[in-house]
N, C-alpha and C positions, 0 to 999 in steps of 0.2 A: 116452335117457341121453346126457348130454353127454360126448363122447369124452375130454376132458381130466380129467373126474372119474373115469371108469372106469379109464383107464390114465394115470396122472400123468406129466407130462413131467419129464425130469431137470432139477433146479434148477441144477446146476453141471456142464455137460458136460465130460467129461475128468477130472473130480475125483471122488474117492470120499469120501463122508462116513463117518467112522469110527463115530460114535454119534449117534443122533437119537431123541428121545422122541416124535416125531410120526409114526413109521412111514412116512417118505418113501419113495416108490417101490413101496409095497406095494399090491397090488390087493385092495380090500376088498369083501366081499359086502354086499348090501343087500336087505332085504325091507320093503315098505311096511307101515305100521301100519294098524289098522282104520280110524281116522279118515281116513287118506289114501286108502284104497280106497273108502270111502263118498263122499268128495268127488269122486273120479274117476268113479265110477258115477253119482253124482247129477248131475254136469256133463253127462255123455253123455245121461242121461235128460231133463234140462232142455232140451238142444239138440233132442232128438227131439220133445218136446212142443211146443216153439216152432215147429219145422218143420211139424209136423202142423197146428197151429193156423193157421199162415200159409197153408198149402195149402187149408184149409177156408174161410178168410175172404177172402184176397186172390185175384184171378182169375189164378192161375198155370196151372191145368189147364183144358183145353177143356171146354165144356159138352156137346158132342156130337162123336163121331168119324165121323159120316156123311160121305160124299164131298161132299155139297152144302155142309156146314159147314166141312170141313177143306181142301178143294181149291178154290182161287180160280178155276181153269180148268175146273171140273166142268161148269158150264152151257154154256160154249163147246164143250167136247168132246162133250157130249150133243147139241147142235144140229148139230155137224159130222157126227156119226154118223147122226143122223136124216136129214140131207140126202143122205148117201151111199147110203142104202137106198131 
């Protein structure tokens, strides 16, 4: 919610408006309509589908989590440990 819309700023500070037909300064309640809710949920769903598709197609995730594949120093550490024993 934009703060200025939830709690309107005074239009004329220090002055009092005697009568207004626009309900100035009143805090109004708001509830979204069904099409607005559907658009919001659909947008989130579309973003999730796009992210899932991107993770499946593009190489974001590693193919393997083994030490040999994930750790670039794995081979050197294994050789050092073998030499120490």
